[in-house]
N, C-alpha and C positions, 0 to 999 in steps of 0.2 A: 160795468162802467167803461165807457169808449176812453183811450189813452189820450187823446187828443185835446177834445173839447170838454172832457167831466160829465158829459150827458149821458144818462141810463140807456144807451142804443147797443145792441149787439147785431151787427152786420155779417154775417155768415155765409158763404156760398154754398150749396150742397154740393158736395164733392171734395171739398176744399179742405187741406190738412187743419186741425184743430187749431185755435187761438194760441198763442205763447206768450208767457208772462217773462220777462226778465226783468232781474232784480241787478243793478250796477252797483257796486259798493267802491267807492273812489277814495282811495288812500290820499289825504290832504295833510299827511305829517308835514310841518314846515321844514325840520329838520332833516327830512329825507330829500325832501325835493331842493333842498338849497344844495346839499352835495350833488344832484344829480341834475341842475343847472345847465352846467356847460355841454352836457350831453342831451339831454331832454328837457325843456323845461316845461313849467305847468300849463301856459297857454298853448304850445304846440300839443301836448297831450290831451287836454282839453278840447282841443278843436278837432282832433282825431277821432276823440269819443264821441263828439256829435255827429260828425258822419257816420258813425257805426250804430248810434242811434236812429238818427233818419233812415239807413239802410234795415234794420230791423222793422221799422215800423210799414217801411214802404212793402215789404216783403209779404204783409199779411193784411189785410183791412181791418181784423180784429186783435190784433196785435198790440201789447200793454207795455208800459215801459216804468220802472221806478227806479231812481237815483238817490243814491243815499252817501252821505259823507261822513269818513271814517275819519274824525279828528283826534287832537291830542286828547282833549279831556271829555269828550261829548260824541256822539252820533246823530246828525243833523240831515233831515230830508231836504234834498235838492228838488225834486220833482216826484210827487204832486207838491206844489207852493203850501205848506202847512199852516193851519189858521188856529193850532192849538198842539198838545203833546203829542197826536197822531193827526195825520191828513185825513181828513173827512171830507164826505162828498159835499160839493157846494150846492148852495142853495138855488132853488129853482124859481123864476122869477113868474106872474102872473100869465107873461106871452110865452113861456114855455123855454126861454133860454137860461142857459145858467150865469148866475152874477159874477161869478169867477171869469167864467170864459169872457163874459163881455167886459169886464174891466182890466184884462189883459188886451183884448181889442183894442180897447182904448187908448192904452198907454204905451204899446209897442208898437216902433214906428215900421212903415211898409217896406217892402223890399218889392218890386216887381219881377228882378231873378229869384225868388226864391218862394217855395210853395208856403203858403200863409201858415198851416199847422206848424210846421216846422221850426218858422219864425217864433212863434207863441212858446215854444216847446225851449228852444234856445234862450230864449230871452229868461224864462221861468230859472233855468240851470244857472243862468250866468249870475241873474240878479242875487237868487241863494247862496253862490258860493261867494260873492263878492260881501254880501253881510256877513256872511260866517269868518271869513278872513278879515274882514274890519274889527268885528267884536273881539278877536284873539287879542289878547294882552299879553306884557312879557311873563308874567307871573306865570300863566298857562303854559308858556313854552318850557320854562324853567321847571315845572312840577314834573314832568317826565318825557321822558325823548321819544316815546313808543306811541301807538293809534288805537283808539277803540274799536278794534275790527270785532270784538265779541258782542259789543251793542249793536253795532250795525247788521252782523248779520242777527241778530235777535229780531231787529225790526224788519227785516229783510223776510224773514220766514213769518213774523206775525201778519204781513200783509198779504203773503201769499195764501195764509190758510183761511184768511177771511174772502180774498178774491174766491178761492177754491170752492168756499160754501155758498156762496152765491151763484156760482157757475153748476154746481151740483144737479143733474136732471129731477125735476119735479113735476107732479101731476099738474094737469091743465086747471084753468081758473075756476072751471066748477069744481073739483075735487078740493081744492084751497079753500072753497067758500065752505065746501060741507067736510069735513076730517071723517065721519062716519061712512060716506059713502065711497069718499076716498079709499078707504081700507077695502069695501065691496066691490068696488070696480077698478081694483088695481090692476087687474092683467089689463083693461080696454083703456085705461088712462093714458094719454099720450106725453111724452115728455118735451119740454119746451126750451131748455137750455143745454150747452154744448159744455164737453168737458176743457179743462183749461191745463195745458202742459206749462210749468214753471222751472227757471233756472237761475243760479245766481252768477254773477260775472264779479270777482274780486280783480280789480287793479291796484295792486300793491306796490310800495315802494320801501316799506318800513322793514327793517331788521328781525332782531329778537322779538319774540312774542312770548315768550315762557311765560311771564307774569299775567297773561289771559288764558293758561292753559283748561282751566276748568271751565269757564263759560265757551269757548271757540270748541271745547270735546264735546259740551252739549248741544251745541248748534248743530255739530257734525252727526252727532247721533240723530237729531230731529228731523233732519235733511235727508238722512238715510233712511229713515222710517217712512216718510213722507215722499221718497223716491225724488229728490230735488238734488240734481248734478250741479255740482261747485268748481268753476273754472276758474282757474288761477292766470294771471299774466303778472308775472313775478319781472319788473323792471330793475330794482337794485334790491340789496341784500338777499338773505338765504334764509328762510324760515321753514322749520320742520313741520310746525302743525299745517301751515297751509299745503305743504304736500299730501301729509296723511287726509287733510281734508277733500282734497280731490281722488285720492288714491280709494277712499270709503266710500264715496258718493258716484263714482263713475263718472268725473268730470275730467278735463283736459287741463294741463298743466305746462305751462310755456313759460321757457324764460328768455327773451328775445338775445341774441347775441349784438344784436344792434337795435338800441332800444329807440334811436330815430326814427327805424321803419315801424313804427306801432299801427299804424294805420292798415299795412298790410297785414301783419299779425291778427290782428281784429277781424279783418274780412275774411279771410281765409281759412282761418282756425276756429273762430267762436261765432261766425254769423249763423250756420247750421244749427238747427232746434235739435232737440233729444231724440225726434223721430225721423228728421234726415241723417242722424248720423249713424244709423244702423245701415244704413248704404254706404257708407265712406270710412275712406281710411284715417283716422284721426291721429295727431301727434301725440305719443308717449312722452311722459317724464324721464322713462329709463328706472335708474335706481330711485327708491324711496327710502327715506330715513324713517324708520318704526321709533326711533327713541322718545321718552317721554320725559316729562319736565316734573320735578319733584314738588309734592305740596306744600313743603317748608320754606324753601329757598326760591322757587321758581328756576332753577336751573336744569339744564336739558342734560342726563346722566345716562351712564352705559349700564350701568349697576346698582339696581336700589332694593329698596326693602318696602316689602307691602303688606298693609293692612290685610289679616284673614278676614275681618268682618266688612269692612265698606271699600277695599282695594284701592284705598290711599296710597301712594309712593312717595317715600322718604330716602334722600340722598345719603343719611348716616343715621345709626342708631341712635344716638344720644337725644333722644325725646325726654321732655318734663316729665317725671313719674312715671315714665315708660308708657304714656298714655298717648291715643291715636290724637292728631290735632284734630279731625275731622268728628269722627264718631265717639270719641272717648274711649275706646276699648283699652283694655290693658294689654300690653305685649309685651313679650320677652325677647326684645332684640338686643339688651346689653347682656345677657347669660348666652344667647345664641351665639353673639361675636367673639365672646372672651374665651370660649372654650375653641380647642384645634377640632377641626374636623377629623373623623376619624375615615381611615382610608380602608376599605374591605378588598382585602386579596382576592384575586379571581382564583378559582377553583381548576387547577390543571387537569384535563382529560386523558385519562390514562389508555393509551394506544394498545391495543391488542393485537398480537401476532397470531399469524397463520398457524394451524396446528396445535396452539398450545391448550385451546378451549376443548373440553371433552365433546361438548355439542356439536364443534364444528369439524369437519373431517380434515385430516391433513392432508398433504399430498400424495403421502404413502397408502390411506385408506382409500383414494377415488383411483387406485391403479398407475399412478404417475409413474411411468419407465424411468428406472434410473440406470446411471452408468454402471458397470459389474468391475 
């Protein structure tokens, strides 16, 4: 699916790099953006992000873009514009044009100084974001101060899996019509689709995400298995999970010292795709905090107790009936902590003297000269 007008066209030049799908997760937590307003307002960050998106689409005619908002109580699609629980392919009219694309073209004001597909994309993102902000109530803001980063990552990975299946190399039309002949002539069948490289970019402003440790870690493992790097732009706060996500998937983690220069960070560090990064020296996060969050209170702990069955982590051994909260297995944590750990002393090695052992000749046996 083309990233601009929604039509089913793949324009790939021979010898060109493979098309790239970029999924951007925009943290729209109102609490965090209110604290960052004096340094970097949301409108300025969104303007820089739109320029970065246009640069990504302009770098390849087959590149695609997905924008997902990670809000306080939900994760919403900003682009493509949703028409249901998940964004579906727009319907095609008899004349071959997309109904959604025609609807957008009729309602987007024209700008002679801007490329028309870019105007359609920016209008869709701004309209969806405005609708999301206006629908947020005070009760939603009071329910939680964090953001739904786990749900946004799940939506991005789901979309990427579907796009990768549509891009997998398949046999020609004759082989598709007759599956038996496709098996017989698999060696002579020609491929008609190209592979798709995917990556995720998270623009985060929220702080502690320990309450979403389990869903975020599941998304990290899924991205690691699919070889999808997760890049992080940390504008405010400090999150252990996002550092681990970037390190485990081979992504780039950047915490700008001056958030007002967001566009420069995006263009220099995150515009190259996974193929181009092999020839470049990418920025590193330095030290990574590998601490985990407990499953009982969602607190980041230095020392915890691990279930031997499901590997769940607990901050204290005071569990109800000594049962694991995840799998229900019996754990002897209380008896293990009530006893004083036994210290086994190290055995001292005896030093052997020269000449004391009968098997080892002494100095006099080898004829060493001695003073008379």
